[in-house]
MISE-607222 format. One line per 3 residues: their letters; for each residue x, y, z of N, C-alpha, C. Coordinates in pm, whole numbers, plus 50000, padded with zeros to 5 digits. Atoms other than C-alpha are relative to their C-alpha. Layout:
A = X,Y,Z,X,Y,Z,X,Y,Z ~ ...
***
This chain:
XXX = 49914,50005,49883,54641,53727,24165,50124,50084,49970 ~ 49880,49918,50021,54920,53986,24206,50127,49914,49997 ~ 49877,50079,50016,55273,53870,24120,50061,49954,50133
XXX = 49942,50038,49872,55390,53871,24484,49925,49882,50062 ~ 50078,50112,49948,55105,53639,24585,50027,49873,49921 ~ 49968,50117,50081,55188,53408,24294,50133,49940,50045
XXX = 49871,50049,49951,55546,53384,24420,49981,49929,50133 ~ 50026,50060,49871,55421,53312,24771,49929,49866,49987 ~ 50074,50125,50019,55182,53044,24646,50090,49891,49943
XXX = 49910,50099,50060,55463,52874,24454,50116,49964,50092 ~ 49883,50021,49915,55717,52891,24738,50001,49861,50064 ~ 50002,50129,49930,55606,52580,24928,50027,49883,49905
XXX = 49967,50110,50091,55599,52345,24627,50145,50004,49953 ~ 49860,49990,50042,55940,52477,24519,50091,49950,50111 ~ 49917,50046,49886,56087,52418,24868,49992,49849,50012
XXX = 50016,50145,49992,55944,52065,24879,50075,49933,49885 ~ 49929,50056,50116,56079,51998,24529,50150,50003,50020 ~ 49856,49990,49975,56428,52119,24627,50043,49895,50102
XXX = 49966,50102,49899,56426,51894,24935,49998,49861,49939 ~ 50008,50132,50065,56315,51595,24728,50119,49977,49907 ~ 49885,50013,50090,56584,51659,24466,50131,49984,50077
XXX = 49880,50012,49917,56851,51706,24731,50012,49859,50057 ~ 50000,50136,49947,56753,51378,24895,50029,49897,49893 ~ 49977,50093,50111,56746,51201,24560,50147,49995,49962
XXX = 49860,49995,50041,57095,51318,24464,50095,49954,50111 ~ 49917,50048,49889,57230,51230,24810,49979,49852,50028 ~ 50026,50142,49984,57091,50877,24782,49913,49967,50121
XXX = 50088,50022,49884,56839,50918,25065,49865,49950,49951 ~ 50135,50044,50032,56516,50723,25052,49905,50101,50066 ~ 50074,49886,49947,56306,51038,25095,49867,49957,50060
XXX = 50131,50042,49949,55973,50861,25142,50014,49930,50134 ~ 49979,50067,49871,56108,50636,25419,50041,50099,50108 ~ 49960,49897,49904,56270,50935,25587,49878,50082,50043
XXX = 50124,49928,49968,55937,51120,25566,49914,49918,50095 ~ 50082,50085,49915,55750,50825,25718,50058,49989,50141 ~ 49936,50008,49867,56003,50793,26002,49978,50130,50078
XXX = 50022,49871,49935,55973,51164,26077,49855,50019,50042 ~ 50142,49988,49967,55594,51154,26065,49964,49912,50120 ~ 50025,50092,49888,55590,50853,26300,50052,50060,50131
XXX = 49943,49936,49881,55818,51035,26544,49915,50120,50044 ~ 50084,49884,49968,55600,51348,26524,49870,49960,50065 ~ 50124,50048,49940,55282,51153,26599,50026,49951,50142
XXX = 49965,50047,49865,55455,50987,26896,50020,50115,50096 ~ 49978,49883,49915,55567,51323,27033,49868,50069,50032 ~ 50131,49937,49978,55216,51466,26987,49918,49922,50102
XXX = 50073,50082,49904,55061,51175,27174,50062,50010,50139 ~ 49932,49989,49872,55321,51214,27448,49963,50126,50076 ~ 50034,49876,49931,55226,51576,27522,49850,50025,50008
XXX = 50145,49981,50000,54851,51533,27469,49940,50010,50140 ~ 50059,49985,49866,54765,51470,27838,50033,50134,50066 ~ 49960,49872,49942,54960,51779,27941,49922,50114,49936
XXX = 50078,49896,50068,54785,51992,27678,49855,49998,50046 ~ 50138,50009,49951,54446,51864,27791,49989,50062,50140 ~ 49998,49940,49867,54537,51957,28148,50006,50151,49994
XXX = 49990,49855,50015,54634,52308,28036,49868,50059,49953 ~ 50129,49950,50050,54309,52353,27843,49896,50000,50111 ~ 50094,50006,49888,54108,52242,28146,50030,50112,50100
XXX = 49963,49896,49905,54303,52479,28372,49959,50139,49950 ~ 50038,49871,50058,54248,52775,28136,49848,50017,50006 ~ 50146,49994,49994,53877,52694,28116,49952,50025,50142
XXX = 50038,49979,49860,53855,52677,28495,50028,50143,50045 ~ 49967,49862,49963,54031,53012,28537,49897,50097,49944 ~ 50099,49911,50062,53789,53177,28296,49862,49981,50061
XXX = 50136,50027,49953,53471,53006,28415,49980,50031,50147 ~ 50014,49979,49856,53542,53046,28786,49992,50147,50037 ~ 50000,49858,49969,53570,53422,28763,50133,50047,50058
XXX = 49870,49963,49946,53931,53417,28885,50066,50107,49915 ~ 49942,49899,50088,54044,53614,28581,49937,50136,50026 ~ 50069,49873,49972,53780,53881,28651,50044,50058,50133
XXX = 49955,49955,49868,53886,53897,29016,50141,50059,49992 ~ 49864,49951,50015,54252,53935,28924,50005,50132,49923 ~ 50006,49876,50077,54164,54204,28670,49950,50115,50087
XXX = 50051,49898,49909,53965,54393,28932,50107,50045,50098 ~ 49891,49965,49908,54265,54379,29165,50112,50074,49928 ~ 49891,49937,50077,54510,54482,28889,49960,50136,49945
XXX = 50047,49873,50056,54293,54772,28767,50055,50122,50072 ~ 49945,49883,49930,54392,55017,29042,50153,50016,49982 ~ 49856,49991,50024,54761,54930,28992,50027,50059,49862
XXX = 49983,49945,50135,54724,55005,28622,49973,50149,49999 ~ 50030,49857,49995,54560,55340,28694,50110,50076,50071 ~ 49890,49937,49927,54836,55420,28942,50121,50019,49909
XXX = 49888,49991,50094,55090,55353,28665,49967,50088,49880 ~ 50039,49915,50111,54897,55579,28428,49965,49923,49874 ~ 50034,50086,50112,54781,55292,28209,49851,49967,50008
XXX = 50142,50035,50006,54430,55209,28095,49978,49864,50068 ~ 50027,50128,49932,54290,54938,28329,49947,49892,49906 ~ 50048,50097,50099,54146,54772,28017,50111,49907,49953
XXX = 49887,50084,50040,54495,54632,27955,50027,49887,50099 ~ 49974,50102,49897,54492,54426,28276,49962,49859,49954 ~ 50032,50136,50045,54303,54130,28125,50098,49946,49898
XXX = 49902,50045,50099,54549,54117,27835,50129,49956,50069 ~ 49876,50034,49930,54848,54119,28069,49986,49869,50077 ~ 50022,50122,49924,54694,53840,28276,49972,49880,49910
XXX = 50041,50109,50088,54562,53635,27985,50112,49954,49908 ~ 49895,50032,50098,54868,53647,27759,50087,49880,50039 ~ 49918,50117,49967,55082,53397,27957,49922,49869,49999
XXX = 50083,50120,49989,54789,53154,27969,49946,49954,49865 ~ 50071,50038,50121,54611,53163,27635,50037,50091,49883 ~ 49965,49923,50120,54740,53273,27295,49878,50046,49923
XXX = 50119,49962,50077,54405,53266,27118,49913,50097,50079 ~ 50080,49909,49917,54227,53432,27410,50061,50140,50004 ~ 49935,49869,49995,54485,53709,27431,49998,50068,49863
XXX = 50009,49941,50135,54480,53759,27052,49861,50060,49978 ~ 50137,49948,50013,54102,53798,27059,49982,50125,50084 ~ 50014,49883,49914,54126,54040,27350,50077,50119,49943
XXX = 49924,49893,50063,54399,54242,27174,49920,50060,49884 ~ 50082,49951,50111,54177,54265,26867,49884,50085,50051 ~ 50112,49921,49947,53885,54386,27079,50048,50135,50052
XXX = 49945,49872,49955,54107,54652,27238,50030,50091,49881 ~ 49970,49920,50119,54222,54766,26893,49873,50053,49935 ~ 50126,49955,50057,53864,54784,26770,49936,50109,50086
XXX = 50064,49905,49909,53746,54973,27079,50077,50131,50010 ~ 49920,49879,49977,54036,55219,27123,50073,50050,49876 ~ 49928,49963,50121,54196,55219,26778,50147,49963,50011
XXX = 49860,50043,49998,54545,55103,26679,50099,50113,50030 ~ 49910,49888,49977,54692,55453,26713,49986,50060,50139 ~ 50015,49951,49863,54570,55509,27068,50112,49943,50086
XXX = 49897,50051,49909,54807,55464,27360,49966,49858,50044 ~ 50043,50134,49958,54603,55164,27477,50023,49899,49888 ~ 49979,50089,50113,54614,55011,27129,50147,49970,49976
XXX = 49856,50021,50020,54988,55062,27100,50058,49910,50109 ~ 49949,50083,49891,55059,54915,27444,49953,49856,49982 ~ 50053,50135,50022,54832,54618,27367,50077,49930,49889
XXX = 49927,50059,50112,55012,54559,27037,50142,49961,50039 ~ 49862,50029,49960,55360,54581,27185,50002,49885,50101 ~ 50005,50105,49899,55265,54365,27482,49969,49864,49938
XXX = 50038,50127,50062,55098,54098,27269,50113,49943,49914 ~ 49894,50050,50088,55397,54078,27036,50133,49978,50073 ~ 49872,50014,49930,55668,54084,27303,49995,49898,50113
XXX = 50010,50102,49896,55542,53810,27533,49965,49866,49938 ~ 50026,50137,50045,55495,53437,27504,49882,49945,50078 ~ 50102,50073,49925,55209,53213,27599,50076,49901,50089
XXX = 49906,50067,49911,55423,53098,27888,49959,49858,50034 ~ 50042,50131,49954,55219,52808,28015,49984,49901,49885 ~ 50008,50088,50118,55155,52669,27666,50141,49954,49960
XXX = 49863,50035,50038,55527,52681,27583,50061,49902,50100 ~ 49948,50092,49898,55618,52516,27913,49936,49863,49984 ~ 50071,50126,50018,55353,52251,27853,50056,49921,49883
XXX = 49953,50070,50120,55473,52167,27504,50144,49954,50015 ~ 49858,50036,49997,55848,52174,27561,50033,49905,50114 ~ 49971,50089,49888,55859,52017,27904,49924,49869,49986
XXX = 50075,50123,50024,55589,51767,27805,50069,49912,49897 ~ 49933,50078,50105,55787,51662,27498,50121,49925,50055 ~ 49883,50068,49944,56094,51578,27706,49968,49932,50134
XXX = 50049,50061,49876,55885,51451,28000,50074,50049,50123 ~ 49934,49938,49885,56058,51690,28237,49892,50050,50095 ~ 50101,49964,49902,55862,51744,28556,50049,50108,50097
XXX = 49944,49903,49906,56094,51983,28741,49990,50140,49941 ~ 50024,49865,50049,55963,52333,28682,50036,50104,50105 ~ 49971,49918,49884,56111,52482,28997,50039,50143,49963
XXX = 49953,49867,50036,56287,52775,28830,49935,50053,49872 ~ 50052,49960,50130,56118,52780,28491,49879,50092,50011 ~ 50123,49921,49992,55774,52910,28587,50026,50139,50060
XXX = 49974,49864,49949,55895,53196,28812,50082,50086,49904 ~ 49918,49923,50093,56159,53300,28558,49918,50044,49879 ~ 50082,49966,50115,55910,53290,28271,49899,50109,50036
XXX = 50096,49897,49958,55651,53491,28466,50070,50133,50027 ~ 49922,49877,49983,55921,53742,28559,50029,50063,49863 ~ 49982,49950,50136,55995,53771,28187,49874,50065,49946
XXX = 50128,49940,50043,55626,53836,28119,49976,50134,50069 ~ 50018,49874,49926,55616,54103,28392,50095,50107,49945 ~ 49904,49906,50057,55929,54264,28249,49951,50050,49865
XXX = 50054,49960,50130,55771,54265,27903,49885,50099,50017 ~ 50111,49907,49974,55461,54434,28046,50053,50139,50036 ~ 49945,49871,49957,55662,54707,28218,50070,50071,49884
XXX = 49927,49939,50110,55884,54764,27916,49910,50037,49883 ~ 50097,49964,50105,55588,54765,27675,49938,50135,50032 ~ 50059,49873,49958,55425,55043,27874,50105,50111,49987
XXX = 49895,49897,50004,55756,55232,27907,50035,50038,49856 ~ 49964,49971,50139,55838,55200,27536,49896,50086,49932 ~ 50107,49920,50063,55500,55333,27427,49993,50139,50061
XXX = 50004,49867,49934,55505,55612,27685,50117,50087,49953 ~ 49883,49924,50040,55857,55715,27580,50004,50030,49850 ~ 49982,49987,50145,55846,55659,27204,49871,50007,49921
X = 50128,50009,50072,55476,55628,27118,49939,50131,49979
***
């Protein structure tokens, strides 16, 4: 194993050891604090579980119903009008919904077009400059049991659209 990997492999045990020593010297019962934190984490996870299940079902329905394909077919001509490969439309539509799905699609674009192609560069910039909007909203709003999404969803989707436009512009200008 190269020296850098050895350092990386030792980093986590060293960090845990430093935390344990810090707690010990501060008089904190580290094990009880760990158990309290773990209990709180499990409670939070159970609290957002129904919302996550709903999101997974919604993503599955969008994919299985053909809605994603329909939206991609509608977005294709807009992409061509903007001088962008229509193959990027599914990534732009999938990224706010599914992180793993958009990562897999980005990888397929990179394999098909190459990482140095304009399409590959736009896909890379877009995938790294946007968030899985609906997942983030589900987790954060589910954790605090907030149900009022009146401004959040439109603002987040506007941010995703801005990231798409700026990803294309950045690659066209600097790529």
